[in-house]
Phi, psi and omega in degrees: 000140181288141181303322181302330180299313181289331176293324174299319178295314181304316180292332183283333187310315185287352182293331177214053173059028179069015179290134177224156163264125178250132180245131175233172184247130177282170179305324183276003179091352178284163185261135173250133181233146175212166179254127179219175172265143178214161178207175178256132179211173177276138178303136185292345182254309186254355174079000179285150179292135178224162168266128182243143172214172183238133178245140178286141177304136178080359181287157177301317180303314181294317178300318179298316182290329176294322181277324183222089187283070178214138180215160173232132175235141177235120172271142181219145172210112185060231180266003176269145176205156176216133184245142176236129176240145175172175177289156185242141166244142179249144174223110182195181183299330179254001183223075182296143176237124179308130179094355180237099177272185183301317180292319179294324177297316178305314180289323179297318178299322175295317181298319179296314180303312182286328177296332178275003178097006182284150173228155182212140179277342185217087183292337175296318177294318177305311180300318181298315180294317180300317180292317181297325181269006179051046182294145182236136175282131177249119184245114183258121176274117184294119172256324177229135174227126182205163180172191182231130178115173182288335177059033178247000000 
């Protein structure tokens, strides 16, 4: 995929607070969708641009991604939208990723949050909540990027 495509996504994130609809696949092949915050950041191991979001431990979304590591996310603002599809890597307390230890995961969860436009007055509290909820970083490698509108 050409680098400009993911840069278009990166510029689009701030249009609606990094809100995306994320679609995963259930065991029966049907689609499960939810709304989360996501952003574009560099992969923590190889540095390539990915779309990152955070899933709560034990959530349906996380179970689907553990079984079928593929996701689609759509960013939207008004009538403009841009979609990213691709394979997923997980990094979390129940989903170890080579090269991401506990400290790197703590920082990665912060990076995803800020890439999605989030700000926090107390990152120590943020870290505590992320750990208590067994949050997992979801890293989507863009294979397809498409949409409607200028995306700038």
